[in-house]
C-alpha positions in Angstrom: 66.0 35.2 -68.3 68.5 34.0 -65.7 67.3 31.5 -63.1 66.7 32.9 -59.6 69.2 31.7 -57.0 68.0 30.0 -53.9 69.4 30.6 -50.4 69.5 27.6 -48.1 67.8 29.5 -45.2 68.5 27.0 -42.5 72.2 26.8 -43.2 72.5 30.5 -43.6 70.7 31.2 -40.4 72.8 28.7 -38.5 76.0 30.2 -39.9 74.8 33.7 -38.9 73.9 32.6 -35.4 77.4 31.1 -35.1 79.1 34.3 -36.0 79.8 34.0 -39.7 79.7 37.3 -41.6 77.1 38.2 -44.1 79.8 38.2 -46.8 81.0 34.8 -45.9 77.4 33.4 -46.0 76.8 35.1 -49.3 80.0 33.5 -50.8 79.0 30.1 -49.5 75.4 30.4 -50.9 76.6 32.0 -54.2 74.4 35.1 -53.8 74.9 38.8 -53.0 75.7 40.1 -49.5 72.7 42.4 -49.9 70.4 39.4 -50.5 71.6 37.7 -47.3 71.3 41.0 -45.3 67.7 41.4 -46.5 66.8 37.9 -45.6 68.5 38.3 -42.1 66.5 41.4 -41.5 63.1 39.9 -42.7 63.6 36.7 -40.7 65.0 38.5 -37.6 68.2 36.5 -37.4 70.2 37.0 -34.2 73.7 35.9 -33.1 73.5 33.5 -30.2 75.9 32.3 -27.5 74.8 28.7 -28.3 75.6 29.2 -32.0 79.1 30.6 -31.1 79.8 27.7 -28.8 78.7 25.2 -31.5 80.9 27.0 -34.1 83.9 26.4 -31.8 83.5 22.6 -32.0 84.6 20.3 -34.8 80.9 19.5 -35.3 80.1 23.1 -35.8 82.9 23.5 -38.3 81.4 20.6 -40.3 78.0 22.3 -40.2 79.3 25.7 -41.2 81.6 24.4 -43.9 80.1 21.1 -45.2 82.5 19.3 -47.4 81.0 15.8 -47.8 77.6 14.7 -49.1 76.6 13.5 -45.6 77.5 16.9 -44.0 75.5 18.8 -46.7 72.5 16.5 -46.1 72.6 17.1 -42.3 72.7 20.9 -42.9 69.8 20.7 -45.3 67.8 18.8 -42.7 68.6 21.5 -40.1 70.3 19.0 -37.7 72.9 20.1 -35.3 74.4 16.7 -34.4 76.1 13.8 -36.1 
């Protein structure tokens, strides 16, 4: 039986709040778009002006697209600053 894939909920919620599409979040998390949409509906995710403003910064880009180990660790901890 295949192993169930896990979604990093904190990172996915932050990306959604910042304006990332469900499809983009799904590709980043390696799950289906439907799984992300269901999670967003259950948890009541909303897009926020604060998230959009954060996404426009270099820090926001590092949080939405973590490339280094340190970036991924900060995203996993739910931090929004470096």
